[in-house]
Backbone as CSV, one residue per row, in Angstrom:
resi,resn,N_x,N_y,N_z,CA_x,CA_y,CA_z,C_x,C_y,C_z
1,MET,0.815,-1.196,0.000,0.000,0.000,0.000,0.860,1.262,0.000
2,MET,1.910,1.247,0.794,2.753,2.435,0.868,3.518,2.630,-0.428
3,ALA,4.020,1.572,-1.022,4.808,1.674,-2.247,3.938,1.919,-3.468
4,GLU,2.813,1.265,-3.558,1.991,1.355,-4.760,0.912,2.419,-4.696
5,ASP,0.346,2.651,-3.512,-0.767,3.593,-3.393,-0.363,4.951,-2.855
6,GLY,0.890,5.085,-2.437,1.383,6.369,-1.968,1.006,6.718,-0.543
7,ILE,0.580,5.745,0.246,0.275,6.026,1.646,1.585,6.325,2.351
8,GLY,1.660,7.462,3.021,2.896,7.863,3.674,2.841,7.776,5.185
9,ASP,1.679,7.508,5.736,1.487,7.464,7.168,1.563,6.010,7.632
10,TYR,2.615,5.676,8.382,2.815,4.296,8.830,1.630,3.788,9.645
11,GLY,1.147,4.598,10.569,0.034,4.170,11.421,-1.219,3.879,10.607
12,PHE,-1.542,4.761,9.683,-2.716,4.554,8.829,-2.559,3.286,7.996
13,ALA,-1.366,3.097,7.421,-1.115,1.906,6.600,-1.244,0.637,7.433
14,LYS,-0.723,0.661,8.653,-0.829,-0.520,9.524,-2.292,-0.837,9.845
15,ARG,-3.053,0.189,10.215,-4.464,-0.031,10.560,-5.249,-0.548,9.363
16,LYS,-4.991,0.018,8.192,-5.690,-0.421,6.988,-5.337,-1.873,6.645
17,ALA,-4.049,-2.207,6.718,-3.624,-3.578,6.429,-4.215,-4.550,7.445
18,ALA,-4.227,-4.155,8.707,-4.781,-5.025,9.746,-6.266,-5.287,9.494
19,ARG,-7.016,-4.243,9.123,-8.443,-4.424,8.799,-8.619,-5.371,7.634
20,GLN,-7.807,-5.184,6.583,-7.927,-6.035,5.399,-7.592,-7.492,5.702
21,LEU,-6.676,-7.703,6.636,-6.262,-9.062,6.979,-7.064,-9.651,8.137
22,GLY,-7.935,-8.834,8.741,-8.729,-9.313,9.866,-7.943,-9.429,11.154
23,ALA,-6.793,-8.792,11.236,-5.971,-8.832,12.450,-6.557,-7.901,13.496
24,VAL,-6.671,-8.387,14.712,-7.216,-7.563,15.782,-6.180,-7.265,16.857
25,ASP,-5.094,-8.028,16.891,-4.064,-7.868,17.900,-2.993,-6.899,17.402
26,ALA,-2.968,-5.702,17.963,-2.012,-4.683,17.541,-0.574,-5.106,17.821
27,GLU,-0.379,-6.025,18.719,0.971,-6.486,19.047,1.613,-7.246,17.889
28,THR,0.799,-7.772,16.974,1.343,-8.544,15.861,1.730,-7.669,14.679
29,LEU,1.430,-6.378,14.744,1.760,-5.482,13.641,3.259,-5.181,13.641
30,PRO,3.841,-5.018,12.465,5.274,-4.698,12.396,5.549,-3.285,12.900
31,THR,6.794,-3.052,13.278,7.206,-1.714,13.702,7.393,-0.836,12.472
32,ASN,7.472,0.458,12.675,7.730,1.376,11.559,9.071,1.063,10.903
33,ALA,10.075,0.718,11.709,11.398,0.392,11.153,11.317,-0.852,10.268
34,GLU,10.546,-1.846,10.691,10.388,-3.057,9.876,9.671,-2.737,8.564
35,ILE,8.656,-1.891,8.641,7.931,-1.502,7.433,8.845,-0.727,6.499
36,GLU,9.616,0.210,7.041,10.519,1.004,6.206,11.548,0.116,5.507
37,ALA,12.084,-0.864,6.219,13.064,-1.776,5.613,12.439,-2.547,4.455
38,GLU,11.218,-3.025,4.632,10.536,-3.761,3.560,10.157,-2.838,2.409
39,LEU,9.760,-1.611,2.731,9.423,-0.633,1.694,10.649,-0.343,0.830
40,ARG,11.794,-0.142,1.464,13.032,0.108,0.715,13.400,-1.092,-0.153
41,ALA,13.243,-2.285,0.382,13.553,-3.496,-0.391,12.620,-3.612,-1.602
42,TRP,11.334,-3.351,-1.402,10.358,-3.423,-2.493,10.686,-2.385,-3.567
43,GLN,10.983,-1.156,-3.138,11.308,-0.103,-4.093,12.577,-0.433,-4.866
44,ALA,13.573,-0.984,-4.206,14.816,-1.355,-4.889,14.568,-2.432,-5.939
45,LEU,13.651,-3.305,-5.656,13.360,-4.407,-6.567,12.475,-3.979,-7.737
46,TYR,11.435,-3.193,-7.455,10.436,-2.895,-8.475,10.460,-1.467,-9.033
47,GLN,11.065,-0.528,-8.323,11.021,0.879,-8.759,12.388,1.549,-8.681
48,ASP,13.460,0.811,-8.720,14.787,1.329,-8.404,15.104,2.663,-9.068
49,GLU,15.246,2.693,-10.386,15.644,3.931,-11.067,14.540,4.979,-11.008
50,GLU,13.310,4.551,-11.219,12.177,5.485,-11.182,12.073,6.158,-9.819
51,GLN,12.197,5.380,-8.764,12.043,5.904,-7.417,13.202,6.834,-7.063
52,THR,14.410,6.478,-7.434,15.578,7.323,-7.166,15.428,8.672,-7.862
53,GLU,14.999,8.648,-9.120,14.799,9.892,-9.870,13.666,10.720,-9.267
54,ARG,12.602,10.054,-8.839,11.460,10.753,-8.244,11.879,11.455,-6.949
55,VAL,12.632,10.772,-6.110,13.085,11.378,-4.854,13.961,12.592,-5.150
56,ARG,14.862,12.479,-6.103,15.732,13.608,-6.461,14.905,14.798,-6.954
57,GLU,13.955,14.522,-7.840,13.085,15.581,-8.366,12.309,16.255,-7.232
58,MET,11.805,15.468,-6.312,11.041,16.025,-5.200,11.924,16.807,-4.238
59,ARG,13.151,16.360,-4.027,14.078,17.106,-3.165,14.452,18.435,-3.803
60,GLU,14.637,18.446,-5.128,14.928,19.706,-5.819,13.765,20.681,-5.669
61,ALA,12.545,20.181,-5.818,11.361,21.031,-5.640,11.268,21.507,-4.190
62,ALA,11.569,20.622,-3.247,11.525,20.991,-1.831,12.492,22.131,-1.531
63,VAL,13.684,22.086,-2.125,14.659,23.161,-1.923,14.077,24.486,-2.426
64,GLU,13.480,24.482,-3.608,12.877,25.710,-4.146,11.777,26.232,-3.227
65,ILE,10.924,25.344,-2.759,9.817,25.738,-1.878,10.359,26.272,-0.563
66,MET,11.325,25.567,-0.002,11.890,25.993,1.282,12.566,27.356,1.169
67,ARG,13.193,27.641,0.034,13.783,28.973,-0.173,12.693,30.041,-0.190
68,GLN,11.587,29.738,-0.869,10.471,30.695,-0.932,9.855,30.938,0.447
69,LEU,9.857,29.898,1.273,9.204,29.973,2.586,10.197,30.140,3.734
70,GLU,11.415,30.563,3.422,12.503,30.665,4.406,12.098,31.431,5.669
71,THR,11.329,32.491,5.535,10.961,33.295,6.706,10.055,32.541,7.681
72,PHE,9.481,31.428,7.251,8.577,30.660,8.101,9.249,29.437,8.727
73,ARG,10.576,29.385,8.675,11.386,28.315,9.273,10.926,26.926,8.812
74,PRO,11.136,26.605,7.525,10.695,25.308,6.988,11.641,24.151,7.319
75,TYR,11.046,22.994,7.485,11.774,21.725,7.668,11.152,20.707,6.718
76,LEU,11.972,19.974,5.994,11.491,18.868,5.166,11.330,17.644,6.062
77,THR,10.255,16.893,5.855,9.994,15.682,6.625,9.511,14.588,5.675
78,GLY,9.227,13.426,6.213,8.570,12.369,5.449,9.455,11.638,4.458
79,GLY,8.799,11.014,3.482,9.455,10.146,2.518,10.430,10.843,1.591
80,VAL,10.230,12.115,1.314,11.181,12.839,0.463,12.493,13.005,1.217
81,LEU,12.415,13.244,2.500,13.628,13.364,3.312,14.320,12.019,3.483
82,ASP,13.561,10.993,3.870,14.220,9.712,4.171,14.468,8.844,2.939
83,GLY,14.002,9.307,1.770,14.295,8.601,0.526,13.321,7.502,0.160
84,THR,12.198,7.407,0.865,11.222,6.358,0.552,10.038,6.870,-0.256
85,ALA,10.045,8.135,-0.665,8.919,8.699,-1.422,8.729,7.931,-2.726
86,GLY,7.508,7.564,-2.992,7.187,6.826,-4.207,6.407,7.669,-5.197
87,ARG,5.746,6.995,-6.105,5.026,7.650,-7.202,4.019,8.699,-6.756
88,TYR,3.300,8.432,-5.690,2.185,9.303,-5.306,2.452,10.089,-4.036
89,ALA,3.692,10.167,-3.629,4.045,10.850,-2.381,3.914,12.360,-2.520
90,GLU,3.739,12.998,-1.382,3.717,14.458,-1.302,5.044,14.923,-0.704
91,ILE,5.417,16.135,-1.050,6.514,16.789,-0.338,5.889,17.282,0.965
92,GLU,6.459,16.870,2.074,5.932,17.271,3.383,6.897,18.253,4.034
93,ILE,6.378,19.428,4.353,7.201,20.477,4.961,6.480,20.991,6.201
94,ASP,7.228,21.083,7.303,6.718,21.691,8.527,7.175,23.142,8.554
95,LEU,6.258,24.035,8.928,6.577,25.464,9.049,6.307,25.913,10.480
96,PHE,7.067,26.932,10.927,6.924,27.461,12.278,6.876,28.991,12.245
97,PRO,5.850,29.566,11.602,5.739,31.029,11.532,5.224,31.606,12.849
98,GLU,5.272,32.916,12.954,4.692,33.567,14.131,3.183,33.338,14.158
99,SER,2.576,33.244,12.963,1.133,33.012,12.851,0.851,32.259,11.554
100,ALA,-0.074,31.320,11.605,-0.457,30.573,10.398,-1.020,31.508,9.342
101,LYS,-1.655,32.569,9.774,-2.230,33.537,8.826,-1.148,34.186,7.965
102,GLU,0.075,34.339,8.507,1.177,34.913,7.733,1.439,34.108,6.461
103,VAL,1.372,32.788,6.583,1.624,31.918,5.432,0.516,32.089,4.403
104,GLU,-0.724,32.121,4.853,-1.842,32.289,3.929,-1.785,33.657,3.244
105,ILE,-1.416,34.688,3.976,-1.276,36.023,3.380,-0.162,36.015,2.340
106,PHE,0.937,35.349,2.647,2.037,35.211,1.698,1.552,34.527,0.419
107,PHE,0.823,33.420,0.556,0.306,32.697,-0.610,-0.645,33.553,-1.425
108,LEU,-1.495,34.299,-0.761,-2.414,35.186,-1.489,-1.633,36.223,-2.282
109,GLY,-0.591,36.787,-1.673,0.244,37.774,-2.357,1.004,37.197,-3.545
110,GLU,1.321,35.912,-3.478,2.053,35.231,-4.555,1.120,34.515,-5.536
111,ASN,-0.181,34.648,-5.339,-1.189,33.968,-6.172,-1.006,32.446,-6.210
112,VAL,-0.713,31.871,-5.051,-0.577,30.417,-4.935,-1.934,29.860,-4.515
113,ALA,-2.497,28.996,-5.338,-3.774,28.358,-5.010,-3.496,27.208,-4.046
114,TYR,-4.186,27.197,-2.934,-3.990,26.163,-1.922,-5.335,25.772,-1.347
115,GLU,-5.331,24.667,-0.618,-6.541,24.251,0.079,-6.170,23.814,1.491
116,HIS,-7.138,23.941,2.380,-6.950,23.489,3.758,-7.216,21.994,3.827
117,ARG,-6.417,21.295,4.622,-6.617,19.863,4.854,-6.666,19.612,6.356
118,LYS,-7.263,18.510,6.713,-7.276,18.117,8.117,-5.946,17.459,8.460
119,PRO,-5.439,17.697,9.671,-4.239,16.971,10.086,-4.518,15.468,10.036
120,ARG,-3.517,14.680,9.655,-3.696,13.237,9.483,-4.146,12.558,10.759
121,GLN,-3.344,12.626,11.763,-3.613,11.917,13.004,-3.357,12.891,14.144
122,PRO,-4.407,13.494,14.675,-4.160,14.446,15.753,-3.462,13.763,16.931
123,GLY,-2.299,14.265,17.272,-1.525,13.713,18.374,-1.365,14.752,19.458
124,PRO,-0.327,14.626,20.254,-0.134,15.576,21.341,0.254,16.976,20.864
125,ASN,0.895,17.082,19.699,1.311,18.388,19.172,0.874,18.525,17.717
126,PRO,-0.439,18.609,17.464,-0.891,18.671,16.074,-0.593,20.035,15.452
127,PRO,-0.518,20.087,14.122,-0.329,21.393,13.466,-1.572,22.258,13.656
128,GLU,-1.357,23.573,13.622,-2.488,24.502,13.696,-3.359,24.359,12.457
129,THR,-2.703,24.200,11.329,-3.418,24.046,10.067,-2.518,23.303,9.091
130,VAL,-3.142,22.758,8.063,-2.412,22.070,7.004,-2.877,22.666,5.682
131,LEU,-1.920,23.076,4.860,-2.218,23.626,3.547,-1.646,22.694,2.486
132,ALA,-2.386,22.504,1.402,-1.919,21.649,0.308,-1.979,22.434,-0.989
133,PHE,-0.977,22.219,-1.838,-0.935,22.855,-3.149,-0.030,22.031,-4.050
134,ASP,-0.004,22.362,-5.320,0.876,21.687,-6.264,2.005,22.622,-6.655
135,TRP,3.195,22.065,-6.758,4.377,22.795,-7.208,4.895,22.051,-8.431
136,ASP,4.706,22.617,-9.600,5.112,21.951,-10.848,4.600,20.508,-10.896
137,ASP,3.323,20.334,-10.634,2.654,19.024,-10.658,3.113,18.061,-9.575
138,ILE,3.783,18.542,-8.561,4.169,17.715,-7.416,3.321,18.179,-6.227
139,PRO,2.599,17.253,-5.599,1.778,17.658,-4.451,2.645,18.019,-3.244
140,VAL,2.235,19.082,-2.566,2.970,19.580,-1.403,1.995,19.707,-0.244
141,ARG,2.445,19.303,0.923,1.644,19.391,2.147,2.447,20.182,3.172
142,LEU,1.919,21.335,3.574,2.558,22.163,4.596,1.815,21.996,5.911
143,SER,2.498,21.556,6.925,1.930,21.483,8.269,2.452,22.692,9.024
144,ILE,1.534,23.526,9.479,1.919,24.785,10.106,1.698,24.684,11.614
145,TYR,2.806,24.883,12.349,2.808,24.746,13.796,3.058,26.100,14.446
146,PRO,2.689,26.248,15.720,3.042,27.481,16.431,4.560,27.539,16.629
147,PRO,5.126,28.742,16.806,6.583,28.881,16.894,7.234,28.021,17.978
148,GLY,6.624,27.882,19.138,7.206,27.109,20.237,7.308,25.621,19.949
149,ALA,6.533,25.130,19.003,6.523,23.695,18.688,7.765,23.258,17.922
150,GLU,8.556,24.205,17.471,9.757,23.867,16.702,10.730,23.027,17.523
151,ARG,10.737,23.220,18.820,11.663,22.487,19.686,11.026,21.231,20.293
152,VAL,9.796,20.932,19.902,9.060,19.804,20.475,8.610,18.877,19.351
153,GLY,8.399,17.644,19.669,7.733,16.762,18.709,8.626,15.770,18.012
154,ARG,9.230,16.150,16.927,9.984,15.207,16.090,11.411,15.019,16.578
155,LYS,11.946,13.851,16.252,13.362,13.586,16.513,14.170,14.341,15.467
156,PRO,15.403,14.745,15.772,16.207,15.528,14.825,16.384,14.864,13.456
157,ASN,16.472,13.533,13.394,16.675,12.879,12.101,15.388,12.744,11.298
158,GLU,14.264,13.196,11.841,12.988,13.105,11.136,12.633,14.381,10.377
159,ARG,13.479,15.388,10.469,13.247,16.618,9.712,14.570,17.293,9.423
160,ALA,14.587,18.096,8.348,15.837,18.723,7.926,15.586,20.158,7.469
161,ARG,16.506,21.026,7.824,16.474,22.415,7.375,17.021,22.481,5.951
162,LEU,16.919,23.624,5.315,17.337,23.824,3.934,18.787,23.386,3.663
163,PRO,19.776,23.777,4.463,21.154,23.339,4.158,21.311,21.815,4.154
164,GLN,20.592,21.125,5.014,20.670,19.660,5.053,20.068,19.048,3.790
165,VAL,18.980,19.628,3.306,18.340,19.113,2.087,19.239,19.394,0.882
166,GLU,19.847,20.570,0.845,20.785,20.882,-0.241,21.956,19.897,-0.234
167,ALA,22.408,19.518,0.952,23.509,18.550,1.062,23.086,17.183,0.531
168,LEU,21.840,16.798,0.750,21.339,15.529,0.206,21.424,15.516,-1.319
169,LEU,21.161,16.661,-1.932,21.216,16.758,-3.395,22.653,16.691,-3.908
170,GLN,23.609,17.096,-3.093,25.014,17.057,-3.496,25.616,15.674,-3.342
171,ALA,24.985,14.831,-2.520,25.500,13.477,-2.294,25.353,12.653,-3.566
172,PRO,26.315,11.765,-3.828,26.198,10.917,-5.015,25.003,9.980,-4.906
173,ALA,24.389,9.692,-6.059,23.247,8.779,-6.100,23.705,7.382,-5.738
174,PRO,22.873,6.629,-5.000,23.270,5.263,-4.662,23.334,4.383,-5.905
175,GLU,24.209,3.405,-5.861,24.353,2.458,-6.981,23.088,1.641,-7.124
176,SER,22.766,1.284,-8.345,21.610,0.422,-8.578,21.879,-0.949,-7.977
177,SER,20.847,-1.529,-7.382,21.019,-2.829,-6.741,20.892,-3.977,-7.714
178,LEU,20.552,-3.717,-8.959,20.393,-4.794,-9.943,21.616,-4.911,-10.818
């Protein structure tokens, strides 16, 4: 489901798979790390060159978007950052502006068409709002958090600032596994 249908949320994918398989015991579900390892193996086998090129294209777009949104303290997250983004993945960026309205005002001034989305899974530190738009036919999801949330929530390796994403683009492409 994650590789073919573009589901990027591990928890949602696990719950959906469990329902389809009739599993009721959450203890039998794989960990996120186990799922990621299998996702990478599947992509290497069935989407190797396509997936590598897609991730690069999405990282390049993410750099452009992050430069445009620099004043809102952007961080890249999700499959584009960790390299598991597939055919239907979105570029996921977390923003930490002084106010969510600042981002919407910026978009209005730049004539960027966007829509509001519901946060995926409301947790202890949900975003104030989520905005979605397309950037050169690539779907983008902005999760907008209050400024204080920048130091809370994600582990450091789960998000990257602009210089880190630029460094990913400078790194040599991995060798094909075939």
